[in-house]
N, C-alpha and C positions, 0 to 999 in steps of 0.2 A: 875416868879411865878411857877418854877419846883416844881412839887408835888412828895412826897414820899407815899408808901403805909400806910394805917392806920390799927390799931388793929381791929380785930372783935369786934362787939358789945357784951354786956353781953347776959346771958340767959334770964334774964328779958326784956331787950330791944327786943331781937329777938321775944319772946312771944308776946309782945305788938304790935311789927311790923306785926307779922302774924295775930293778931286779927283785926288790922286796915285793913289788906288786905282783910280779909274774909268780914268785914263789908262793904268796898268799893265795893267788888265783888257783894254783895246783892244789893247794892244801884245803881249798874250799873254806877258809876262814875269814875272808874279807867280807865286808859287808856293804849293803846299799840302801839307801833310806826310802821312804814311802812318797807317793805321788802328792802333787799340790792338790789342796782342796780348794775349789773355787769359792770365793766369799759370796753370800747372798747380797742382794741389792743393799747399798748402804743407806741407813735411816737418816731421816733429816735430824740434826743435832739440836738439841734443846740447851738453852743456857744452864749452867749449874753454879752453884755458890755465889761468890763474889760477882757482881755484874761488871761487864767490861766498861771502860771509860767511855764517854761520848766520843763520836767518830771526829774527834779534833785532836791536833797534836797535843800532848800533857809535857810537862816539866819532867826530865829524867828523875828528880828526886820524888816527884809524886807517884811515878811509875814504879819506882823502887819500893817506897813505903806501902804500896799496895799489894805489891807481888811477893816480896821477900819473904814475909812471915810464913808463907806456904810452901817455900823452897827447901827441900831436905837435903842434908848431907848423908851420904850413904857410905858405909864402910863395911868390907869383908877382910878375911885373912889375906887376901891377893891385893886390895888397893881400895881406892876410894871413888866416888862419883857424886852425881847429883840426882834428885828426883823432885816431883812436886806433888802436891796433895789435891785430889780431886773426890767428887761424890760419884758414886754409881749406885743406883737404887737408893737404899736408905743408910748407906755406909760409907765410910771414908777409906780411901786407898792411895797408895803411893806408887807413883807411875816412874819408870827410870828405863834405862837401856838394857838389854839382856846381858851385854858383854860387861856391864857393870856389877852384875851379881852372879853370873854363871862361873863355876858349876855349883854354887852354894844353893841350900834350900831356905836360907834365911840371912838377915843382914842387919847391922846396927843402923838406927835412923835417928837422926838428931835435928831438931827444928831451932830457928833462931832464937825463940823464947826459952831455950834450955831444955825443953822436953827431949828426953832420951828414951828411944824404945829399943830394947835389946832383943836380938832374935825375932825381928819382925819376919813372919813366914813368907815364903814365896806363894803367890797363887798360881802362876804360870808364865811362860814365856813365849814370845814370837820370835824364833831366830831368823826368819826372813827378813822381817821389818826391824829387827834388833830392839824389841820392846819387851818388858817385863812390867808385872804388877806384884806389890808386896801389900799385904794387909789380911783382913781390914784391921784399921787402927782406931782408936777413940782418942779424940783430941777435942779441944774447944776451939781450935785454929780454923777460921773460914777457909773453905776449899777455893781454888781457882775455878774460873769458868772456862769451859772449852766450847767453842762453837765453830761452825764452819768459817765463818768470818769472810771478809772480803779479801780477794786474791791480792797480793801485794805485787807492785810493779818493781821491776829492776830500778834502783836508784831510790827505793823508799828507805827512810831511817828506820833502823830496829836496834833492840837492846836484847843482850844475852845476861841471863841471871843464873849463876850456879857457883860452884865451888871450884874454880881452876887451881890445879898445884897445891891444894890444900893440905897443912901437916897438923893444924891444931886439932885438939878433940872436941872442942865445943866451938865451931867457927861460925862466921857470920857471911852470908853470901856475897858475891861480888857482882857487880854491875859493869857491863862493857857495851859501847856503843859503836854502830857501824852502819853499812848500807846493804840492801839486797843487791849483789852484784850479778847474779845469774840464777836461773831456775832450771834444775836438772831433773831427769826422768829416767827411772828405771822401768821400761814399758813392760817387760814381761812379768814383773811383780806388781804392776799398777802402783807404783810408789813415785811421789815427787818430792823433790827436796829444794829448800831456799839454799842457795850458796851465799855466805855474807863474809865480809871482810872485818867484821867485829871480831876482835882478838879471841882466838879459840885455841886452847891449850887442853892437855889431860886434866881430867876432873871435872869439865863442864858437860861431859856426857850425861844425859838424862835430865839436864835442866830445861829452861824454857827460852824461846825466842819470841820477844814482845814486839808488836808493832808500835808506831809512834803514838797511837791512840790508845795503847794499853791492852790490846787483845793478844792472847796467848796464840801464836800462829804456827809455831814448830817446836820440835823437839832436838836439840843438839845432838848429834850422833857421831860425826867423824870430822876430822880435819885433814887437810892435805897442803902440800907445799912445805915450806918451812914452818916451824910451829908458830901458831899464831897468826898465819897467812891468811888462810881461808877455812871457813867452817861449813858443815853441811847440816841442815835441820830438816828432819822429816815433817811435812805439813801436818798439823793437827788434824785436818780434814780427812787425811788418809789414815792416821794413827788411831783417831778415837773410836771408830766402828770396830776395829781390830781389838783394841783394849775391852771394850764392853763384850765382846765375844769370848775373850780370854777369862773374864769374870763369870761369864755365863757356863764356862766349862767345855767350850769347843775347842777342837784341834785346829787352830788358826792357820799354822804354817804347814799343815799336813804331814809333819814329821813325828808326830806321836809324842811319847814320853822320852826325854833325852836327859833324864837326871843322873844316870849311871853309864859308865863306859860301855857296857854291853846292852844297852837299850836299843841300840841300833842293830842287833844280831837278828837280821831278817834274811830271807832267801834273796839273791840276787834278781834284781828287777829286769824283766826283759822290755826293752824300749821298741817304739814304732816311730815311723816318719810321722811328724806333726805333734810329738809328745812334748810337754814341758812339765818337768819332774823336779821337785825339790829334794835337795840332799844336804848332809851336813858333814862337815869334818869334826869328829867328836873327841879327838885327842891327837897329840903331836904324832905326825907321820902316819895318821889313819889313811886307809886307802879304800875308796868305793869303786866297785866293779859292777857295770851294767852289762847287758847282753842285747845283741840286735840281729835279726836274720836279714841278710841281702842277698840279692840276685847278682850274678856275674855281670859286671860293667855299671852296676848302680852306683851312683854318686851321692853322697849326703855331706851335709855341713853340721859339725857338732858344736854348740855354743855352750859355754860354761860362764856364767855370770855371777858375781858376788860383790857385795859392799863391804864385807869384813875379811875377804881372803884375797890371795893373789894365786887363782887357779891355775893348774896346768892339766892337760888332757893328752892322753895317748891312746891309739887304737891298733888293733890288728886281729888276725884270726885268733881263734882260742887255742890253736897250735902253734902260734907264733913264739919265736924266741925274743929276747930283749931287743937284739940288733934289728929285727924285723917290725918292730913297733914303729908307727908314725906318731909324731909328737908336735904339739903347739903349747906356747906359753901365753903370749900377749897380743895375738893377732885379732881377737874380739874387741879390743880397744875397751869401751865402757866408760863410766864415770872416772875412773882413775886410771884408765889406759892399761889395765891389767887382766882383762878377761881373755879367756882363751877361746880360740875357734879353729878347729880342724877340719880341713876339706879332705875328704876319704873316698876312694873308689875301690869296690869289691873286686878282687882279682878273680874269684870264683864264687859260686853260690854256696852259702853256708852260714854259720854262727860265727859273729866277731864280739870281743869284748872291748868296752870302752872304760879306761882306767882314769879316774879322777882324784887329784892330789892336791896339796897346798905347797907353795914355795917356801912357806915359813912354819915354825913350830905352832902357830896360832890356829884356833878352832873357830868355825863359823858355818854359816850357811851358804847354799847357793842354789841357783837354778840350772838345769841342764835342758837343753831343747834340741831337737833333730828335725832338720830340714833337708828335703830333697833339693838337688841343685840342678840347674839346666844342663841339658845333654844327656841326662840319665835315660838309658833305653834297656831297662831289665829284658833278659833273654826270656821269649815267650816260651811256655810248654808246648812241644809238638804233639799234635793227636794223630792217632793211628788211623789208617783209612779201613 
């Protein structure tokens, strides 16, 4: 279920969305998520399961024969995707993308040898990095090795193994070949992605990106451009520590439990300059509202970044009408060119609201950050003599 970015909503849709947001604010029913939890220092990764091939190019058939047995086909009531088998501690788990399984608490998992595991339970998901872990599972299939590995340069040959556009009930994984065409970073989330021209379409999400010498180097997550044009794979060096923390029961994305629609029913968060906070659009037309206190003339930049959403942000006084809200859609650019960035100057001292929405009905996580911009001169309080 690899996702592409969607077109922005129309002006009419946007006006209606802002009206709903304002009504939601007045009713006190909108929600905002919790702050990002900074991850601890990442441990050195130890090889697990099948050892990687020597640091020399291998034949595609050899790579496929070694990797394919551990590549899982994952199915829910909403669609299909890919996953792969790993060892964590003394048990085996299946790793995939969160958007492949969300919002379900279990999934059907099938391996190429015909092993079918119905209702494999969800351990947890990381909505910022778009990761999920299913299991534990019991199989005789050797798990894949996950190591930090050597950073791949642009131009290196790579392979994608997964289940693109699959419709069979008991399928076999597909092998695709391409190049590392770019390396892209989401700096605030501390996540790095390989961009590849290996044909990437829906269904490959959660599979593996493999180097020419047989190392697992990435987890395919998104595609962009025309279907099959370019794919993005999260580096395993970034993913593996987060996956281990999920299995350990940690709140990796800082969003808490998000398994029911009302799991984000918390008080509105008050932000401050310098904050970087995680949020999540939990359902279609969900609205997150934040508060910030500003001084007269204070200028800030509000940035909303996401890999799975096309976010939009609006801002105004808590007393503002819809027409008085300032709005931005894509000025933040980002990897897909759809991040929102709004420059705002406070007309007077007081509380202001920041409204985050998505341009499409899709759900997903985002980061919102607040920075003070040059030229800000907050009015100093006068002292009596």
